[in-house]
C-alpha positions as CSV (number, residue, x, y, z in Angstrom):
1,X,11.6,16.1,17.4
2,X,9.9,13.0,16.2
3,X,8.2,13.4,12.8
4,X,4.9,11.5,12.8
5,X,3.8,10.2,9.3
6,X,0.6,11.5,7.8
7,X,-2.4,9.2,8.2
8,X,-5.3,9.1,5.8
9,X,-8.6,7.2,6.0
10,X,-9.6,5.0,3.1
11,X,-11.5,7.6,1.1
12,X,-8.7,10.2,1.5
13,X,-6.1,7.5,0.5
14,X,-8.0,6.5,-2.6
15,X,-8.4,10.2,-3.5
16,X,-4.7,10.6,-3.0
17,X,-4.0,7.9,-5.5
18,X,-6.8,9.3,-7.9
19,X,-8.7,5.9,-7.8
20,X,-12.2,4.8,-6.5
21,X,-12.4,3.3,-3.1
22,X,-13.2,-0.1,-4.5
23,X,-10.2,-0.1,-6.9
24,X,-8.0,1.1,-3.8
25,X,-9.3,-1.8,-1.7
26,X,-8.6,-4.3,-4.4
27,X,-5.1,-3.2,-4.7
28,X,-4.7,-3.4,-0.8
29,X,-6.3,-6.9,-0.9
30,X,-3.9,-7.9,-3.6
31,X,-0.9,-6.7,-1.7
32,X,0.1,-4.1,-4.1
33,X,-0.6,-1.5,-1.6
34,X,0.0,-1.4,2.2
35,X,-2.4,-2.7,4.7
36,X,-4.1,-0.2,6.9
37,X,-3.2,0.3,10.6
38,X,-5.9,0.5,13.3
39,X,-6.1,3.8,15.2
40,X,-8.9,3.8,17.6
41,X,-11.7,1.7,15.7
42,X,-10.9,3.1,12.3
43,X,-8.5,1.9,9.5
44,X,-5.9,4.5,8.3
45,X,-3.2,4.5,5.8
46,X,0.4,5.9,6.2
47,X,1.2,8.4,3.3
48,X,4.8,7.4,3.4
49,X,3.8,3.8,2.9
50,X,1.6,4.6,0.0
51,X,4.4,6.7,-1.5
52,X,6.8,3.7,-1.2
53,X,4.4,1.2,-2.8
54,X,3.8,3.6,-5.8
55,X,7.5,3.9,-6.1
56,X,8.0,0.3,-6.3
57,X,5.0,-0.2,-8.7
58,X,6.4,2.5,-10.9
59,X,9.9,1.1,-11.0
60,X,11.4,4.1,-9.1
61,X,12.5,1.8,-6.2
62,X,13.5,-1.9,-6.7
63,X,11.1,-4.3,-5.1
64,X,12.4,-5.8,-1.8
65,X,13.9,-9.4,-2.1
66,X,11.0,-11.0,0.1
67,X,8.4,-9.6,-2.5
68,X,10.2,-11.1,-5.3
69,X,10.3,-14.6,-3.5
70,X,6.6,-14.3,-2.7
71,X,5.7,-13.4,-6.3
72,X,7.8,-16.3,-7.6
73,X,6.2,-18.7,-5.2
74,X,2.6,-17.9,-6.0
75,X,3.2,-17.6,-9.6
76,X,4.4,-21.1,-9.6
77,X,1.5,-22.2,-7.7
78,X,-1.1,-20.7,-10.1
């Protein structure tokens, strides 16, 4: 049996991370949190993807190499 990931709308995802919707959106825009998926005409966030992003931010999981390369590229450009 396939296990489908839990999906959340913006308000629920922000509450899940104990932040305001505005702060949640800033983190998504900055690329620190995953982008939403479109389901119907609404944006939804995957709980598993949010958990993975938080694990990376907290240092529980090493950051993927492609993100290191992007950070280095954009830090040099700034």
